Backbone bond lengths (Angstrom), bond angles and torsions (degrees), N, CA, C in turn:
res aa  C-N    CA-C-N  psi(-1)  N-CA   C-N-CA  omega(-1)  CA-C   N-CA-C  phi
1 M - - - 1.454 - - 1.515 108.71 -
2 A 1.298 119.93 115.96 1.458 123.47 -174.16 1.512 112.72 -86.36
3 G 1.319 118.91 -39.16 1.460 121.45 -177.71 1.512 110.43 -135.40
4 F 1.314 114.75 -178.81 1.449 119.33 -173.59 1.505 110.83 -133.36
5 S 1.313 115.53 131.29 1.460 119.56 174.49 1.544 106.55 -85.94
6 R 1.321 115.28 167.27 1.437 119.88 179.77 1.525 111.89 -58.44
7 S 1.301 117.29 -39.82 1.471 120.50 -177.59 1.526 111.36 -70.47
8 E 1.338 117.86 -19.39 1.462 120.37 -179.94 1.518 113.27 -88.87
9 L 1.324 117.64 -6.56 1.467 121.40 -172.96 1.528 112.35 -51.38
10 A 1.317 117.80 -47.90 1.453 119.71 -176.62 1.541 111.69 -65.23
11 N 1.325 117.83 -25.10 1.454 121.54 -179.93 1.510 113.10 -88.06
12 V 1.301 118.13 -12.05 1.459 122.71 -175.13 1.525 111.89 -80.05
13 H 1.304 116.87 -22.98 1.459 121.68 -172.26 1.509 111.03 -74.72
14 K 1.296 116.79 73.82 1.452 122.11 175.59 1.516 107.31 -128.59
15 T 1.298 116.09 150.85 1.444 119.43 176.54 1.514 109.14 -76.95
16 R 1.284 116.19 169.87 1.462 121.65 178.14 1.521 110.48 -61.99
17 R 1.313 118.99 -22.44 1.447 121.63 177.13 1.503 111.98 -83.94
18 G 1.330 117.95 -3.80 1.451 121.88 174.55 1.516 114.68 88.69
19 R 1.344 118.08 2.24 1.456 118.85 178.67 1.516 109.75 -89.33
20 Q 1.299 116.19 152.48 1.461 120.95 -178.06 1.522 109.64 -66.85
21 V 1.323 117.23 133.72 1.454 121.02 175.53 1.521 108.66 -76.61
22 E 1.316 115.55 131.85 1.470 122.19 -175.07 1.526 112.48 -57.16
23 G 1.294 116.48 132.18 1.456 122.90 169.77 1.507 116.44 76.26
24 L 1.309 119.72 17.76 1.451 120.04 -176.79 1.519 110.91 -99.23
25 K 1.304 114.98 102.30 1.452 121.08 177.62 1.514 106.83 -141.02
26 R 1.299 116.48 157.77 1.457 119.62 174.63 1.527 107.38 -61.75
27 G 1.304 117.37 133.80 1.451 121.72 -175.47 1.511 107.92 109.71
28 S 1.318 117.79 -141.15 1.465 119.08 -176.63 1.510 111.09 -150.52
29 N 1.297 114.84 161.75 1.452 123.85 166.88 1.503 106.55 -138.82
30 Y 1.307 120.14 -163.50 1.446 121.21 -174.55 1.538 112.55 -67.40
31 R 1.333 117.98 -18.66 1.465 119.18 -173.79 1.509 113.25 -121.85
32 D 1.321 118.93 -42.87 1.440 123.23 -173.55 1.531 110.33 -112.61
33 E 1.335 115.42 143.90 1.461 119.06 179.42 1.527 109.72 -146.94
34 I 1.298 115.46 132.14 1.460 122.68 173.43 1.518 107.42 -115.10
35 V 1.329 115.18 122.96 1.458 120.76 -179.76 1.504 107.81 -116.31
36 G 1.340 116.35 122.12 1.468 121.02 179.33 1.500 111.70 -90.51
37 G 1.309 115.66 130.78 1.461 122.42 175.33 1.510 110.29 -110.58
38 K 1.335 116.24 -174.84 1.477 120.60 -179.28 1.508 110.83 -63.99
39 N 1.305 119.32 -48.29 1.459 123.16 -176.00 1.517 113.09 -119.95
40 K 1.338 117.12 2.54 1.458 119.59 -172.48 1.516 109.53 -153.12
41 N 1.336 116.36 144.85 1.459 122.08 170.67 1.520 108.04 -106.33
42 Y 1.333 116.29 145.42 1.464 122.23 -178.38 1.512 108.23 -117.23
43 Y 1.314 117.12 134.89 1.460 121.53 -178.79 1.535 108.94 -117.71
44 Y 1.338 116.62 125.38 1.459 122.57 -176.62 1.523 110.22 -121.87
45 V 1.324 116.51 146.48 1.464 123.59 168.68 1.530 105.85 -123.43
46 W 1.317 116.38 126.39 1.463 122.42 -178.37 1.548 111.23 50.50
47 G 1.325 117.47 35.56 1.449 121.55 177.53 1.516 115.06 82.26
48 N 1.329 118.04 1.27 1.447 122.49 -179.85 1.532 110.58 -104.83
49 L 1.327 117.00 128.11 1.450 121.74 -179.82 1.524 109.76 -66.44
50 I 1.349 116.37 125.46 1.452 120.12 176.31 1.536 112.73 -118.68
51 A 1.344 117.95 -12.00 1.465 118.75 -179.94 1.507 110.98 -166.49
52 T 1.331 115.14 151.88 1.458 122.32 168.31 1.521 106.80 -128.37
53 L 1.301 115.43 150.16 1.469 122.38 177.66 1.513 107.69 -131.90
54 T 1.335 115.57 118.45 1.466 119.67 -179.47 1.529 110.07 -80.88
55 H 1.313 115.55 164.69 1.467 119.92 178.96 1.538 110.27 -67.22
56 R 1.327 118.87 -14.67 1.466 122.46 177.01 1.513 112.45 -91.71
57 G 1.351 117.50 -0.34 1.443 120.92 175.64 1.517 116.11 94.09
58 T 1.331 118.42 9.05 1.469 120.21 176.99 1.514 109.79 -84.43
59 L 1.307 116.36 124.11 1.448 123.91 179.60 1.523 109.08 -101.26
60 T 1.332 118.81 124.84 1.461 123.62 176.86 1.516 107.26 -111.38
61 I 1.331 116.96 128.19 1.474 119.76 -173.75 1.520 111.50 -115.29
62 Y 1.354 114.31 148.78 1.452 124.42 179.07 1.521 108.58 -140.94
63 D 1.343 116.35 159.08 1.456 118.57 175.81 1.523 112.69 -88.81
64 G 1.315 117.92 -5.04 1.461 120.84 179.34 1.514 114.05 66.14
65 G 1.328 115.77 13.68 1.459 120.10 -178.69 1.529 113.33 85.86
66 W 1.321 116.70 -0.51 1.460 121.25 -175.87 1.519 109.39 -134.68
67 R 1.299 118.09 107.14 1.470 121.32 177.29 1.527 108.30 -91.59
68 T 1.317 113.28 72.93 1.456 121.21 -177.42 1.527 110.09 -108.41
69 K 1.319 116.32 168.30 1.469 121.58 176.55 1.541 109.68 -60.43
70 L 1.336 117.35 -42.08 1.462 120.72 -179.60 1.523 111.15 -60.56
71 T 1.340 116.58 -47.56 1.450 120.19 179.30 1.528 111.49 -61.18
72 K 1.319 116.10 -44.54 1.460 121.73 179.37 1.528 110.80 -62.95
73 D 1.334 117.33 -42.69 1.473 120.65 176.87 1.511 112.20 -61.21
74 R 1.337 117.40 -42.99 1.465 120.40 -179.60 1.538 110.37 -65.92
75 L 1.333 116.93 -43.04 1.446 119.90 179.29 1.553 110.23 -64.71
76 N 1.305 118.53 -41.28 1.462 120.66 176.52 1.525 111.08 -62.50
77 G 1.340 116.92 -34.63 1.454 119.22 174.69 1.513 112.41 -63.89
78 L 1.327 116.78 -38.31 1.463 120.91 176.69 1.507 112.15 -71.28
79 L 1.324 116.56 -31.58 1.481 121.14 -178.84 1.509 112.73 -81.87
80 W 1.320 117.86 -10.97 1.449 121.47 -178.72 1.528 109.40 -55.17
81 G 1.311 116.74 128.45 1.463 120.64 179.37 1.520 112.65 95.80
82 T 1.314 119.69 -10.93 1.464 121.13 -179.91 1.533 111.54 -91.83
83 G 1.334 116.39 -14.78 1.469 120.08 -174.94 1.521 112.43 91.07
84 W 1.333 117.65 -3.78 1.459 122.46 179.81 1.495 110.75 -110.29
85 G 1.324 116.59 154.75 1.443 122.14 175.61 1.523 109.55 -152.42
86 I 1.305 116.12 160.19 1.461 120.75 178.49 1.511 107.93 -103.88
87 T 1.323 114.47 129.25 1.469 121.27 176.57 1.536 107.01 -120.42
88 Q 1.328 114.02 167.44 1.457 119.31 -179.37 1.507 109.33 -136.37
89 R 1.330 115.18 138.11 1.462 120.93 174.73 1.512 108.80 -148.33
90 D 1.325 115.65 131.04 1.479 120.73 -179.62 1.537 112.33 49.56
91 Y 1.316 115.95 45.93 1.471 124.13 176.37 1.533 114.14 67.97
92 S 1.338 117.51 10.19 1.473 120.60 177.16 1.519 108.51 -111.03
93 W 1.340 115.58 144.20 1.458 121.67 179.02 1.517 109.41 -99.43
94 Y 1.362 114.57 145.59 1.447 121.63 179.28 1.523 109.92 -135.39
95 L 1.320 116.66 147.54 1.464 123.38 167.83 1.516 106.41 -94.02
96 Q 1.316 117.48 128.65 1.456 120.08 -174.45 1.513 110.23 -134.59
97 S 1.355 115.40 140.25 1.448 122.46 177.20 1.504 109.96 -157.81
98 N 1.334 117.74 123.26 1.475 123.17 175.28 1.519 113.11 42.30
99 G 1.304 118.24 51.56 1.447 122.33 176.34 1.512 114.82 86.20
100 T 1.330 118.35 -10.66 1.465 121.69 176.05 1.513 108.45 -89.86
101 K 1.326 116.15 129.90 1.460 120.58 -177.18 1.535 108.23 -132.90
102 K 1.331 116.14 123.01 1.467 121.78 -179.63 1.505 109.43 -128.01
103 H 1.339 116.11 145.97 1.465 119.48 175.49 1.534 108.39 -61.24
104 F 1.350 116.16 138.11 1.457 121.34 177.83 1.522 108.23 -66.79
105 R 1.316 115.10 134.07 1.462 122.74 177.19 1.519 108.27 -127.84
106 N 1.320 117.90 131.71 1.446 120.07 172.30 1.520 109.13 -60.61
107 G 1.345 116.52 136.82 1.439 121.43 179.15 1.502 114.22 89.79
108 T 1.346 118.11 7.09 1.456 120.61 176.20 1.516 109.32 -64.52
109 K 1.342 115.11 134.78 1.477 120.78 -179.46 1.520 108.54 -107.08
110 I 1.323 115.95 133.50 1.453 123.30 174.56 1.540 106.27 -113.83
111 T 1.324 116.03 120.05 1.456 118.74 -178.54 1.509 110.95 -81.60
112 S 1.319 116.31 170.80 1.461 121.09 -179.77 1.510 111.99 -64.02
113 S 1.336 118.12 -20.28 1.480 121.24 178.26 1.513 111.79 -90.06
114 G 1.365 117.84 -2.72 1.459 121.14 179.42 1.510 114.58 95.97
115 G 1.339 117.58 -2.02 1.448 120.28 176.79 1.526 111.60 -73.10
116 I 1.329 117.24 153.38 1.474 119.30 179.16 1.527 109.88 -124.14
117 S 1.317 114.28 154.19 1.488 120.49 174.80 1.518 108.34 -149.30
């Protein structure tokens, strides 16, 4: 699965190991929140925006101001199926896919075909 439609958002939240990420449901709980808009869904952890998903399947990712294991795990759950993942080395975050490694940048867009900008 290369990209995600709006209706698939709740099913996309899986880790790379395929297990369900704790607490991810449409709506909110004490830690995770998904807010649906007209053309975009917003994903928050502890009230900090970490991703948006457009109705066309473009995922835009952010660190929410916190480069923590929890944030990285949630972003990797959202990236599952795109071919991309976030790795960390020496306190720096990277987007990695099939031998391609780029420094993580807030606002990076991943298209439904797996391309990034």
